[in-house]
C-alpha positions as a Markdown table, in Angstrom:
| # | Residue | x | y | z |
|---|---|---|---|---|
| 1 | Unk | 85.3 | 121.3 | 117.1 |
| 2 | Unk | 86.8 | 118.2 | 116.8 |
| 3 | Unk | 85.0 | 115.0 | 116.6 |
| 4 | Unk | 85.3 | 111.2 | 116.3 |
| 5 | Unk | 88.3 | 109.9 | 114.3 |
| 6 | Unk | 89.3 | 107.5 | 117.8 |
| 7 | Unk | 89.8 | 104.6 | 114.5 |
| 8 | Unk | 92.0 | 107.2 | 112.4 |
| 9 | Unk | 93.7 | 108.4 | 116.3 |
| 10 | Unk | 94.3 | 105.2 | 117.0 |
| 11 | Unk | 96.0 | 103.3 | 113.9 |
| 12 | Unk | 97.6 | 107.3 | 114.2 |
| 13 | Unk | 99.5 | 106.3 | 117.2 |
| 14 | Unk | 100.8 | 102.8 | 116.2 |
| 15 | Unk | 103.0 | 104.9 | 113.5 |
| 16 | Unk | 104.1 | 106.1 | 117.0 |
| 17 | Unk | 105.1 | 102.7 | 118.6 |
| 18 | Unk | 106.6 | 100.4 | 116.0 |
| 19 | Unk | 109.6 | 102.9 | 117.1 |
| 20 | Unk | 111.2 | 103.1 | 113.2 |
| 21 | Unk | 110.7 | 105.6 | 110.0 |
| 22 | Unk | 107.5 | 106.6 | 108.4 |
| 23 | Unk | 106.5 | 107.9 | 105.7 |
| 24 | Unk | 102.5 | 108.3 | 105.4 |
| 25 | Unk | 100.0 | 109.5 | 102.1 |
| 26 | Unk | 96.8 | 110.4 | 104.2 |
| 27 | Unk | 94.8 | 112.4 | 101.4 |
| 28 | Unk | 91.0 | 112.9 | 101.0 |
| 29 | Unk | 88.8 | 115.5 | 99.5 |
| 30 | Unk | 88.4 | 118.9 | 100.7 |
| 31 | Unk | 86.9 | 119.8 | 104.1 |
| 32 | Unk | 87.1 | 116.9 | 105.7 |
| 33 | Unk | 89.5 | 117.0 | 108.5 |
| 34 | Unk | 92.2 | 116.1 | 106.9 |
| 35 | Unk | 94.4 | 118.2 | 109.1 |
| 36 | Unk | 92.7 | 119.0 | 111.8 |
| 37 | Unk | 93.0 | 115.4 | 112.3 |
| 38 | Unk | 96.8 | 115.9 | 111.9 |
| 39 | Unk | 97.1 | 118.2 | 114.0 |
| 40 | Unk | 95.2 | 116.9 | 117.2 |
| 41 | Unk | 97.2 | 114.0 | 116.7 |
| 42 | Unk | 100.7 | 115.0 | 116.8 |
| 43 | Unk | 99.3 | 117.4 | 119.9 |
| 44 | Unk | 97.9 | 114.3 | 121.7 |
| 45 | Unk | 101.1 | 112.2 | 121.1 |
| 46 | Unk | 104.3 | 114.3 | 123.3 |
| 47 | Unk | 106.2 | 113.8 | 120.3 |
| 48 | Unk | 108.1 | 117.3 | 119.1 |
| 49 | Unk | 106.1 | 118.0 | 115.6 |
| 50 | Unk | 106.2 | 120.9 | 112.8 |
| 51 | Unk | 103.1 | 121.7 | 110.8 |
| 52 | Unk | 104.1 | 123.5 | 106.9 |
| 53 | Unk | 101.3 | 123.7 | 104.4 |
| 54 | Unk | 102.2 | 124.6 | 100.9 |
| 55 | Unk | 100.6 | 127.5 | 99.4 |
| 56 | Unk | 99.7 | 128.5 | 96.0 |
| 57 | Unk | 103.4 | 130.6 | 95.9 |
| 58 | Unk | 106.9 | 130.1 | 94.0 |
| 59 | Unk | 109.3 | 127.0 | 95.2 |
| 60 | Unk | 111.6 | 129.8 | 96.4 |
| 61 | Unk | 109.4 | 131.3 | 99.0 |
| 62 | Unk | 107.9 | 127.8 | 100.1 |
| 63 | Unk | 111.0 | 126.4 | 101.1 |
| 64 | Unk | 112.1 | 129.0 | 103.0 |
| 65 | Unk | 108.6 | 129.0 | 104.6 |
| 66 | Unk | 109.6 | 125.4 | 105.4 |
| 67 | Unk | 112.8 | 125.7 | 106.9 |
| 68 | Unk | 111.4 | 128.3 | 109.3 |
| 69 | Unk | 108.8 | 126.1 | 110.7 |
| 70 | Unk | 111.5 | 123.4 | 111.3 |
| 71 | Unk | 113.1 | 125.4 | 113.6 |
| 72 | Unk | 110.4 | 126.3 | 115.3 |
| 73 | Unk | 109.9 | 129.9 | 114.1 |
| 74 | Unk | 106.8 | 129.8 | 111.4 |
| 75 | Unk | 106.4 | 133.4 | 112.1 |
| 76 | Unk | 109.9 | 134.5 | 111.2 |
| 77 | Unk | 110.0 | 133.1 | 107.9 |
| 78 | Unk | 110.5 | 136.3 | 105.5 |
| 79 | Unk | 114.2 | 136.9 | 107.5 |
| 80 | Unk | 114.9 | 133.0 | 107.6 |
| 81 | Unk | 117.4 | 131.3 | 105.5 |
| 82 | Unk | 116.4 | 130.4 | 101.3 |
| 83 | Unk | 117.6 | 127.3 | 100.1 |
| 84 | Unk | 118.0 | 127.2 | 95.9 |
| 85 | Unk | 117.2 | 123.8 | 95.3 |
| 86 | Unk | 114.5 | 121.5 | 97.8 |
| 87 | Unk | 117.6 | 119.2 | 98.2 |
| 88 | Unk | 119.5 | 121.6 | 99.9 |
| 89 | Unk | 116.4 | 122.3 | 101.8 |
| 90 | Unk | 116.2 | 118.7 | 102.6 |
| 91 | Unk | 119.6 | 118.7 | 103.5 |
| 92 | Unk | 119.4 | 121.1 | 106.0 |
| 93 | Unk | 116.3 | 119.8 | 107.5 |
| 94 | Unk | 117.5 | 116.3 | 108.5 |
| 95 | Unk | 120.6 | 117.8 | 109.7 |
| 96 | Unk | 117.8 | 119.5 | 112.4 |
| 97 | Unk | 115.6 | 116.2 | 112.4 |
| 98 | Unk | 118.6 | 113.5 | 112.3 |
| 99 | Unk | 118.4 | 111.9 | 116.0 |
| 100 | Unk | 115.4 | 113.1 | 118.0 |
| 101 | Unk | 111.7 | 111.4 | 117.4 |
| 102 | Unk | 109.9 | 113.9 | 115.3 |
| 103 | Unk | 106.2 | 114.0 | 113.7 |
| 104 | Unk | 106.5 | 116.5 | 110.5 |
| 105 | Unk | 103.5 | 116.9 | 108.2 |
| 106 | Unk | 103.6 | 118.7 | 104.6 |
| 107 | Unk | 100.2 | 119.6 | 104.0 |
| 108 | Unk | 98.8 | 120.5 | 100.2 |
| 109 | Unk | 101.9 | 118.7 | 98.6 |
| 110 | Unk | 100.0 | 118.8 | 95.2 |
| 111 | Unk | 101.0 | 122.8 | 95.4 |
| 112 | Unk | 104.2 | 122.1 | 96.6 |
| 113 | Unk | 104.8 | 119.5 | 93.4 |
| 114 | Unk | 102.7 | 121.9 | 90.9 |
| 115 | Unk | 105.2 | 125.0 | 92.1 |
| 116 | Unk | 108.5 | 122.4 | 91.6 |
| 117 | Unk | 107.7 | 119.2 | 90.1 |
| 118 | Unk | 111.6 | 118.3 | 91.6 |
| 119 | Unk | 110.5 | 118.2 | 95.3 |
| 120 | Unk | 109.4 | 115.2 | 94.7 |
| 121 | Unk | 112.5 | 113.3 | 93.6 |
| 122 | Unk | 114.4 | 115.7 | 96.3 |
| 123 | Unk | 112.3 | 114.4 | 98.8 |
| 124 | Unk | 112.9 | 110.7 | 97.8 |
| 125 | Unk | 116.5 | 111.3 | 97.8 |
| 126 | Unk | 115.9 | 112.9 | 101.0 |
| 127 | Unk | 114.6 | 109.7 | 102.2 |
| 128 | Unk | 116.7 | 107.6 | 101.5 |
| 129 | Unk | 119.6 | 109.2 | 102.5 |
| 130 | Unk | 118.7 | 110.9 | 105.3 |
| 131 | Unk | 115.9 | 109.1 | 107.0 |
| 132 | Unk | 114.5 | 106.1 | 106.0 |
| 133 | Unk | 116.6 | 105.2 | 108.9 |
| 134 | Unk | 116.0 | 107.9 | 111.3 |
| 135 | Unk | 113.4 | 108.6 | 113.7 |
| 136 | Unk | 111.2 | 110.8 | 111.3 |
| 137 | Unk | 107.3 | 110.6 | 110.9 |
| 138 | Unk | 107.0 | 112.2 | 108.4 |
| 139 | Unk | 103.5 | 112.7 | 106.3 |
| 140 | Unk | 102.4 | 113.8 | 103.4 |
| 141 | Unk | 98.8 | 115.7 | 102.7 |
| 142 | Unk | 96.4 | 116.8 | 100.4 |
| 143 | Unk | 93.2 | 117.3 | 98.8 |
| 144 | Unk | 93.9 | 116.8 | 94.6 |
| 145 | Unk | 92.8 | 113.3 | 94.6 |
| 146 | Unk | 93.8 | 112.4 | 90.9 |
| 147 | Unk | 97.6 | 114.1 | 92.5 |
| 148 | Unk | 98.0 | 112.2 | 96.0 |
| 149 | Unk | 97.0 | 109.4 | 93.9 |
| 150 | Unk | 100.0 | 108.9 | 91.6 |
| 151 | Unk | 102.1 | 109.6 | 94.2 |
| 152 | Unk | 101.6 | 105.0 | 94.6 |
| 153 | Unk | 102.2 | 105.1 | 91.1 |
| 154 | Unk | 105.3 | 103.2 | 89.5 |
| 155 | Unk | 106.4 | 106.7 | 87.5 |
| 156 | Unk | 106.6 | 108.5 | 90.9 |
| 157 | Unk | 110.0 | 109.4 | 92.8 |
| 158 | Unk | 108.0 | 107.8 | 96.0 |
| 159 | Unk | 106.6 | 104.9 | 94.7 |
| 160 | Unk | 107.8 | 101.8 | 97.5 |
| 161 | Unk | 108.9 | 103.8 | 99.8 |
| 162 | Unk | 106.0 | 104.6 | 101.6 |
| 163 | Unk | 105.3 | 103.0 | 104.6 |
| 164 | Unk | 101.4 | 103.9 | 105.2 |
| 165 | Unk | 98.8 | 105.0 | 103.2 |
| 166 | Unk | 95.4 | 106.3 | 104.3 |
| 167 | Unk | 92.0 | 107.5 | 102.5 |
| 168 | Unk | 90.5 | 110.0 | 104.9 |
| 169 | Unk | 86.6 | 108.9 | 104.8 |
| 170 | Unk | 83.8 | 112.2 | 106.4 |
| 171 | Unk | 82.3 | 111.3 | 109.7 |
| 172 | Unk | 80.0 | 108.2 | 110.3 |
| 173 | Unk | 76.4 | 109.4 | 111.1 |
| 174 | Unk | 76.8 | 109.0 | 114.9 |
| 175 | Unk | 79.0 | 111.7 | 115.0 |
| 176 | Unk | 75.8 | 114.1 | 114.3 |
| 177 | Unk | 75.0 | 113.9 | 117.8 |
| 178 | Unk | 78.4 | 115.6 | 118.9 |
| 179 | Unk | 77.0 | 118.6 | 116.4 |
| 180 | Unk | 73.6 | 118.6 | 117.6 |
| 181 | Unk | 73.4 | 117.1 | 120.6 |
| 182 | Unk | 69.7 | 118.5 | 121.8 |
| 183 | Unk | 68.6 | 117.3 | 118.4 |
| 184 | Unk | 65.7 | 114.2 | 118.3 |
| 185 | Unk | 66.9 | 111.6 | 115.6 |
| 186 | Unk | 64.7 | 112.5 | 113.1 |
| 187 | Unk | 66.4 | 116.3 | 113.3 |
| 188 | Unk | 69.8 | 114.0 | 112.8 |
| 189 | Unk | 69.2 | 111.5 | 110.2 |
| 190 | Unk | 67.6 | 114.8 | 107.9 |
| 191 | Unk | 70.3 | 116.2 | 108.7 |
| 192 | Unk | 72.7 | 113.8 | 107.8 |
| 193 | Unk | 70.7 | 113.8 | 104.6 |
| 194 | Unk | 72.0 | 117.1 | 103.8 |
| 195 | Unk | 74.8 | 118.1 | 104.9 |
| 196 | Unk | 76.7 | 113.9 | 105.1 |
| 197 | Unk | 79.4 | 113.6 | 107.4 |
| 198 | Unk | 81.9 | 116.0 | 106.0 |
| 199 | Unk | 83.0 | 118.0 | 109.2 |
| 200 | Unk | 83.6 | 121.1 | 107.3 |
| 201 | Unk | 79.5 | 120.5 | 106.0 |
| 202 | Unk | 78.3 | 120.5 | 109.2 |
| 203 | Unk | 79.7 | 123.4 | 111.1 |
| 204 | Unk | 77.4 | 125.4 | 109.2 |
| 205 | Unk | 74.7 | 124.6 | 111.0 |
| 206 | Unk | 74.1 | 125.6 | 114.4 |
| 207 | Unk | 72.5 | 123.4 | 117.3 |
| 208 | Unk | 71.2 | 126.4 | 118.7 |
| 209 | Unk | 68.7 | 126.8 | 115.2 |
| 210 | Unk | 65.9 | 124.1 | 113.8 |
| 211 | Unk | 66.6 | 122.3 | 111.1 |
| 212 | Unk | 64.5 | 124.7 | 108.8 |
| 213 | Unk | 66.0 | 127.7 | 110.3 |
| 214 | Unk | 69.8 | 126.5 | 109.2 |
| 215 | Unk | 68.3 | 126.0 | 106.2 |
| 216 | Unk | 67.3 | 129.1 | 105.5 |
| 217 | Unk | 70.3 | 130.9 | 107.5 |
| 218 | Unk | 73.1 | 128.9 | 106.5 |
| 219 | Unk | 72.4 | 127.5 | 102.7 |
| 220 | Unk | 70.0 | 129.8 | 101.1 |
| 221 | Unk | 71.5 | 132.9 | 102.2 |
| 222 | Unk | 72.9 | 134.7 | 99.1 |
| 223 | Unk | 76.4 | 135.2 | 100.2 |
| 224 | Unk | 75.9 | 131.0 | 102.0 |
| 225 | Unk | 79.3 | 129.6 | 100.5 |
| 226 | Unk | 77.5 | 126.3 | 100.1 |
| 227 | Unk | 75.7 | 127.6 | 96.9 |
| 228 | Unk | 80.0 | 127.6 | 95.0 |
| 229 | Unk | 81.0 | 125.1 | 97.5 |
| 230 | Unk | 80.2 | 121.5 | 94.4 |
| 231 | Unk | 82.6 | 124.5 | 91.8 |
| 232 | Unk | 85.4 | 125.2 | 94.6 |
| 233 | Unk | 85.4 | 121.2 | 94.8 |
| 234 | Unk | 86.0 | 120.7 | 91.4 |
| 235 | Unk | 88.4 | 123.8 | 90.5 |
| 236 | Unk | 91.6 | 122.3 | 91.6 |
| 237 | Unk | 90.7 | 118.9 | 90.0 |
| 238 | Unk | 89.3 | 118.9 | 86.1 |
| 239 | Unk | 89.7 | 121.6 | 83.3 |
| 240 | Unk | 86.1 | 121.1 | 81.4 |
| 241 | Unk | 84.0 | 122.6 | 84.6 |
| 242 | Unk | 80.8 | 123.0 | 82.4 |
| 243 | Unk | 80.6 | 119.5 | 81.4 |
| 244 | Unk | 81.2 | 118.6 | 84.7 |
| 245 | Unk | 78.5 | 120.3 | 86.0 |
| 246 | Unk | 76.4 | 119.2 | 83.6 |
| 247 | Unk | 77.2 | 115.5 | 84.4 |
| 248 | Unk | 76.4 | 116.2 | 88.7 |
| 249 | Unk | 73.2 | 117.9 | 88.2 |
| 250 | Unk | 72.0 | 115.4 | 85.5 |
| 251 | Unk | 73.0 | 112.9 | 88.3 |
| 252 | Unk | 71.0 | 114.9 | 91.1 |
| 253 | Unk | 67.6 | 114.8 | 89.1 |
| 254 | Unk | 67.7 | 111.1 | 88.7 |
| 255 | Unk | 69.4 | 110.2 | 86.1 |
| 256 | Unk | 71.5 | 107.3 | 86.7 |
| 257 | Unk | 72.5 | 105.0 | 83.6 |
| 258 | Unk | 74.1 | 105.7 | 80.9 |
| 259 | Unk | 71.9 | 106.2 | 78.5 |
| 260 | Unk | 70.4 | 108.5 | 80.4 |
| 261 | Unk | 73.0 | 110.8 | 81.1 |
| 262 | Unk | 74.3 | 111.2 | 77.6 |
| 263 | Unk | 71.2 | 112.4 | 76.7 |
| 264 | Unk | 70.5 | 114.9 | 79.5 |
| 265 | Unk | 74.1 | 116.2 | 78.9 |
| 266 | Unk | 73.7 | 116.0 | 74.7 |
| 267 | Unk | 77.3 | 114.1 | 75.6 |
| 268 | Unk | 77.6 | 110.8 | 73.5 |
| 269 | Unk | 78.1 | 108.1 | 75.5 |
| 270 | Unk | 81.7 | 107.4 | 74.3 |
| 271 | Unk | 82.9 | 110.6 | 75.6 |
| 272 | Unk | 81.3 | 110.6 | 79.0 |
| 273 | Unk | 82.5 | 107.1 | 80.0 |
| 274 | Unk | 85.7 | 109.6 | 80.2 |
| 275 | Unk | 83.9 | 112.5 | 82.4 |
| 276 | Unk | 82.1 | 109.6 | 84.4 |
| 277 | Unk | 85.8 | 107.9 | 85.3 |
| 278 | Unk | 87.5 | 111.0 | 86.3 |
| 279 | Unk | 84.4 | 111.9 | 88.6 |
| 280 | Unk | 84.2 | 108.3 | 90.0 |
| 281 | Unk | 89.0 | 108.6 | 91.0 |
| 282 | Unk | 87.7 | 112.2 | 92.6 |
| 283 | Unk | 84.8 | 110.4 | 94.7 |
| 284 | Unk | 82.3 | 112.4 | 93.5 |
| 285 | Unk | 80.4 | 110.0 | 92.2 |
| 286 | Unk | 80.3 | 105.8 | 92.6 |
| 287 | Unk | 78.9 | 102.8 | 90.0 |
| 288 | Unk | 76.4 | 100.9 | 91.5 |
| 289 | Unk | 75.6 | 97.6 | 90.6 |
| 290 | Unk | 72.5 | 94.9 | 92.5 |
| 291 | Unk | 74.2 | 93.2 | 95.1 |
| 292 | Unk | 72.6 | 90.0 | 93.9 |
| 293 | Unk | 75.2 | 90.2 | 90.7 |
| 294 | Unk | 78.0 | 87.4 | 91.7 |
| 295 | Unk | 81.4 | 89.2 | 92.3 |
| 296 | Unk | 82.9 | 87.5 | 88.8 |
| 297 | Unk | 80.1 | 89.5 | 86.6 |
| 298 | Unk | 79.9 | 93.2 | 88.5 |
| 299 | Unk | 82.4 | 94.9 | 86.8 |
| 300 | Unk | 81.2 | 93.8 | 83.2 |
| 301 | Unk | 77.8 | 94.0 | 83.8 |
| 302 | Unk | 75.5 | 96.2 | 82.0 |
| 303 | Unk | 73.1 | 97.1 | 85.1 |
| 304 | Unk | 75.8 | 99.3 | 86.8 |
| 305 | Unk | 73.9 | 102.5 | 87.7 |
| 306 | Unk | 76.0 | 106.0 | 88.5 |
| 307 | Unk | 75.0 | 108.3 | 91.4 |
| 308 | Unk | 76.0 | 111.1 | 92.8 |
| 309 | Unk | 78.5 | 109.7 | 96.5 |
| 310 | Unk | 78.4 | 112.8 | 98.8 |
| 311 | Unk | 74.8 | 113.6 | 100.4 |
| 312 | Unk | 75.1 | 117.4 | 100.5 |
| 313 | Unk | 75.4 | 117.0 | 96.5 |
| 314 | Unk | 72.4 | 115.1 | 96.1 |
| 315 | Unk | 70.9 | 117.9 | 98.0 |
| 316 | Unk | 72.5 | 120.7 | 96.0 |
| 317 | Unk | 72.0 | 119.6 | 92.9 |
| 318 | Unk | 68.0 | 118.1 | 94.0 |
| 319 | Unk | 66.9 | 121.4 | 95.4 |
| 320 | Unk | 69.2 | 124.8 | 95.5 |
| 321 | Unk | 71.0 | 124.6 | 91.9 |
| 322 | Unk | 67.8 | 124.8 | 90.1 |
| 323 | Unk | 66.8 | 127.8 | 91.9 |
| 324 | Unk | 69.9 | 129.4 | 92.4 |
| 325 | Unk | 68.5 | 132.7 | 90.6 |
| 326 | Unk | 66.1 | 133.1 | 92.8 |
| 327 | Unk | 67.7 | 132.0 | 95.7 |
| 328 | Unk | 68.7 | 135.1 | 96.9 |
| 329 | Unk | 65.3 | 137.1 | 96.8 |
| 330 | Unk | 63.0 | 134.3 | 97.4 |
| 331 | Unk | 64.6 | 132.3 | 99.6 |
| 332 | Unk | 61.6 | 131.2 | 101.6 |
| 333 | Unk | 59.7 | 130.4 | 98.6 |
| 334 | Unk | 62.4 | 127.7 | 97.8 |
| 335 | Unk | 62.6 | 127.0 | 101.6 |
| 336 | Unk | 59.0 | 125.9 | 101.1 |
| 337 | Unk | 59.5 | 124.1 | 98.2 |
| 338 | Unk | 62.7 | 122.3 | 100.0 |
| 339 | Unk | 60.3 | 121.3 | 102.9 |
| 340 | Unk | 58.2 | 119.8 | 100.7 |
| 341 | Unk | 60.1 | 117.4 | 99.1 |
| 342 | Unk | 62.2 | 117.0 | 102.2 |
| 343 | Unk | 60.9 | 113.2 | 103.8 |
| 344 | Unk | 60.4 | 111.7 | 100.7 |
| 345 | Unk | 64.3 | 113.0 | 100.0 |
| 346 | Unk | 65.0 | 111.7 | 103.0 |
| 347 | Unk | 63.7 | 108.1 | 102.8 |
| 348 | Unk | 65.5 | 108.0 | 99.4 |
| 349 | Unk | 68.7 | 108.9 | 100.7 |
| 350 | Unk | 69.8 | 109.2 | 103.8 |
| 351 | Unk | 67.4 | 106.6 | 105.3 |
| 352 | Unk | 68.1 | 103.6 | 103.0 |
| 353 | Unk | 72.0 | 104.1 | 103.5 |
| 354 | Unk | 71.8 | 104.2 | 106.6 |
| 355 | Unk | 69.6 | 100.9 | 106.9 |
| 356 | Unk | 72.5 | 99.7 | 104.5 |
| 357 | Unk | 74.9 | 101.0 | 107.3 |
| 358 | Unk | 73.2 | 99.2 | 109.4 |
| 359 | Unk | 73.8 | 96.0 | 107.9 |
| 360 | Unk | 77.5 | 96.7 | 108.1 |
| 361 | Unk | 78.0 | 97.2 | 111.0 |
| 362 | Unk | 76.0 | 94.6 | 112.5 |
| 363 | Unk | 77.4 | 92.2 | 110.2 |
| 364 | Unk | 80.8 | 92.9 | 111.3 |
| 365 | Unk | 80.0 | 92.7 | 115.1 |
| 366 | Unk | 78.8 | 89.0 | 114.0 |
| 367 | Unk | 75.4 | 90.3 | 115.2 |
| 368 | Unk | 73.3 | 88.5 | 112.1 |
| 369 | Unk | 72.3 | 85.4 | 111.5 |
| 370 | Unk | 74.9 | 85.3 | 108.8 |
| 371 | Unk | 78.6 | 86.9 | 107.3 |
| 372 | Unk | 77.4 | 88.8 | 104.5 |
| 373 | Unk | 79.6 | 90.0 | 101.7 |
| 374 | Unk | 77.7 | 91.7 | 100.2 |
| 375 | Unk | 75.7 | 94.4 | 100.8 |
| 376 | Unk | 73.5 | 96.9 | 98.3 |
| 377 | Unk | 70.6 | 96.8 | 96.9 |
| 378 | Unk | 68.8 | 95.4 | 94.1 |
| 379 | Unk | 67.1 | 97.0 | 91.0 |
| 380 | Unk | 65.3 | 95.4 | 87.8 |
| 381 | Unk | 62.5 | 95.6 | 85.2 |
| 382 | Unk | 60.2 | 93.8 | 88.4 |
| 383 | Unk | 61.4 | 95.6 | 91.2 |
| 384 | Unk | 63.3 | 97.6 | 93.2 |
| 385 | Unk | 64.7 | 96.0 | 96.8 |
| 386 | Unk | 66.4 | 98.7 | 99.2 |
| 387 | Unk | 68.6 | 96.6 | 101.2 |
| 388 | Unk | 70.3 | 93.8 | 99.9 |
| 389 | Unk | 72.7 | 91.3 | 102.1 |
| 390 | Unk | 74.0 | 88.3 | 101.0 |
| 391 | Unk | 76.5 | 85.0 | 101.5 |
| 392 | Unk | 77.5 | 83.2 | 98.4 |
| 393 | Unk | 78.8 | 81.2 | 100.7 |
| 394 | Unk | 76.3 | 80.2 | 103.0 |
| 395 | Unk | 73.7 | 80.7 | 100.7 |
| 396 | Unk | 72.0 | 83.1 | 102.7 |
| 397 | Unk | 70.2 | 86.6 | 101.6 |
| 398 | Unk | 68.7 | 89.7 | 104.1 |
| 399 | Unk | 65.9 | 91.7 | 101.7 |
| 400 | Unk | 64.9 | 94.9 | 103.1 |
| 401 | Unk | 62.2 | 97.1 | 102.9 |
| 402 | Unk | 62.8 | 100.7 | 104.0 |
| 403 | Unk | 60.4 | 103.8 | 105.4 |
| 404 | Unk | 60.6 | 107.0 | 106.1 |
| 405 | Unk | 56.7 | 107.2 | 106.6 |
| 406 | Unk | 55.2 | 108.7 | 109.8 |
| 407 | Unk | 53.2 | 106.0 | 111.0 |
| 408 | Unk | 54.1 | 102.3 | 111.8 |
| 409 | Unk | 54.4 | 99.8 | 109.2 |
| 410 | Unk | 51.2 | 98.4 | 108.5 |
| 411 | Unk | 50.4 | 93.8 | 107.9 |
| 412 | Unk | 49.5 | 94.8 | 104.2 |
| 413 | Unk | 53.2 | 96.0 | 103.8 |
| 414 | Unk | 54.7 | 93.8 | 104.8 |
| 415 | Unk | 53.2 | 91.3 | 102.8 |
| 416 | Unk | 54.1 | 93.5 | 99.6 |
| 417 | Unk | 57.8 | 92.6 | 100.6 |
| 418 | Unk | 57.0 | 88.8 | 101.5 |
| 419 | Unk | 55.0 | 88.4 | 98.2 |
| 420 | Unk | 56.6 | 90.4 | 95.4 |
| 421 | Unk | 59.8 | 92.0 | 96.5 |
| 422 | Unk | 61.8 | 88.9 | 98.1 |
| 423 | Unk | 60.6 | 86.7 | 95.3 |
| 424 | Unk | 61.2 | 88.6 | 92.3 |
| 425 | Unk | 64.5 | 89.6 | 94.4 |
| 426 | Unk | 65.3 | 85.9 | 94.8 |
| 427 | Unk | 65.1 | 85.6 | 91.2 |
| 428 | Unk | 67.5 | 86.9 | 89.4 |
| 429 | Unk | 69.9 | 84.6 | 91.7 |
| 430 | Unk | 71.0 | 81.4 | 90.0 |
| 431 | Unk | 68.3 | 79.1 | 89.4 |
| 432 | Unk | 66.2 | 81.4 | 90.8 |
| 433 | Unk | 67.2 | 80.9 | 94.4 |
| 434 | Unk | 66.3 | 77.9 | 95.5 |
| 435 | Unk | 67.3 | 76.6 | 99.1 |
| 436 | Unk | 68.4 | 79.8 | 99.6 |
| 437 | Unk | 67.9 | 81.4 | 103.4 |
| 438 | Unk | 65.9 | 84.3 | 103.3 |
| 439 | Unk | 66.0 | 87.3 | 106.0 |
| 440 | Unk | 63.2 | 88.9 | 105.9 |
| 441 | Unk | 63.7 | 92.9 | 106.6 |
| 442 | Unk | 61.7 | 96.4 | 107.7 |
| 443 | Unk | 63.4 | 99.7 | 108.3 |
| 444 | Unk | 60.8 | 101.8 | 109.8 |
| 445 | Unk | 61.2 | 104.9 | 111.3 |
| 446 | Unk | 58.7 | 104.5 | 113.9 |
| 447 | Unk | 58.3 | 100.6 | 114.0 |
| 448 | Unk | 55.0 | 98.3 | 112.7 |
| 449 | Unk | 51.7 | 97.2 | 113.8 |
| 450 | Unk | 51.7 | 94.5 | 116.8 |
| 451 | Unk | 50.3 | 92.2 | 113.3 |
| 452 | Unk | 52.6 | 93.0 | 111.4 |
| 453 | Unk | 55.3 | 92.6 | 114.2 |
| 454 | Unk | 53.7 | 89.3 | 114.7 |
| 455 | Unk | 53.7 | 88.4 | 111.1 |
| 456 | Unk | 57.5 | 88.9 | 111.0 |
| 457 | Unk | 58.5 | 87.5 | 113.8 |
| 458 | Unk | 56.6 | 84.1 | 111.9 |
| 459 | Unk | 59.3 | 84.9 | 109.4 |
| 460 | Unk | 62.2 | 85.0 | 111.4 |
| 461 | Unk | 62.2 | 88.8 | 109.7 |
| 462 | Unk | 64.3 | 91.5 | 111.7 |
| 463 | Unk | 62.6 | 94.7 | 112.7 |
| 464 | Unk | 64.4 | 98.1 | 112.4 |
| 465 | Unk | 63.2 | 101.2 | 113.7 |
| 466 | Unk | 64.6 | 104.6 | 114.2 |
| 467 | Unk | 65.3 | 104.1 | 117.6 |
| 468 | Unk | 67.0 | 101.0 | 117.6 |
| 469 | Unk | 69.1 | 102.2 | 114.0 |
| 470 | Unk | 69.9 | 105.4 | 115.7 |
| 471 | Unk | 71.6 | 103.2 | 119.0 |
| 472 | Unk | 73.3 | 101.0 | 116.7 |
| 473 | Unk | 75.1 | 103.3 | 114.8 |
| 474 | Unk | 75.7 | 105.7 | 117.5 |
| 475 | Unk | 79.5 | 105.7 | 118.8 |
């Protein structure tokens, strides 16, 4: 099932319109849909294309398979030509692809480099001599993020030769309506909190089942692939997996400061920064700072907190990993525990993130009273603000509160936002936020009571319920 990716397909089509040789680096984490995107795009172009995926096998076999693919006979690799080096293979490929427009996709490139590091320098030579003035679109693809990003550095043979690069992100929330068209917006938000937007994860759930049935059948089954996903994700990237898992587990348990993570993992802070840096490079962890910090202060701020980036990883370390030994013999007990804690989990994770995504989308469309420069949240010893968006240039700030309860937000809750949260958040700005324009916002599942809505309108605030957010974040 290929869903969405219209933006990415449009950008790839732009490569064709330029009518020149292209060397594209497209990479992203496992399961995010890189291969599906490239194959879908290539098949739609009307241009001749070849797809080859490197496997963990000797370089000689890799070259033979690739030669067969380029000749249009991928199933005849065992009887195809052999090449003693990558240079010989590229010379042969160049002779076959010299004149006509052709898309050549080389997938899982790090495995080919691992088998023979000379592959990249040979590819550089082929590009310089044969292809940079030809009609070939050469796509380099891979899931090992650290390896793929080294191709951008000065130390690699391909430095300066890439004509385009793209890091493929998971699908946005709006794509879930295509996977689960009959589900309510509430169920889709909960699913987004559990699985996020990684296409492969979304295929774990079946639209014909309820959310509870899917959790029971796909995530709590003894043979569930979800239970091994995190370790598989780390296996190709790191060596000391135990320490990395301990750090991820601490984050999933709610430890977000450097000291709290160090205490939970029995790791010295000086060593911990190395592990966190690698996890950030892998896009598994992100460091957040209060949105109210001036950009010049963000990198050196001691207020940084570390969070798991992927929704499924949050769910896994919150609900699955602590009970992994029990899942095989009492899954229904674990399911009950998940159901008991799911509403709070959704409210603290997906609903807040979707609220910030709504602000970002509205800002990009010019539909807000100002143009946000920073979107995030705020925290200090006195206050926690769920959604903060501000413009330093316009001296305007949006401060919002998120509620995922089933009842309409009342006037008392709104007054707390107006009289407690907003003043304490403004205090973090230079000069206490004097002369700043403030826009209060409520992001609620079921809306607000009439008197609360009237008060919000008096304050020229913004009310976003689930129905509005769901409509605005659609495709």
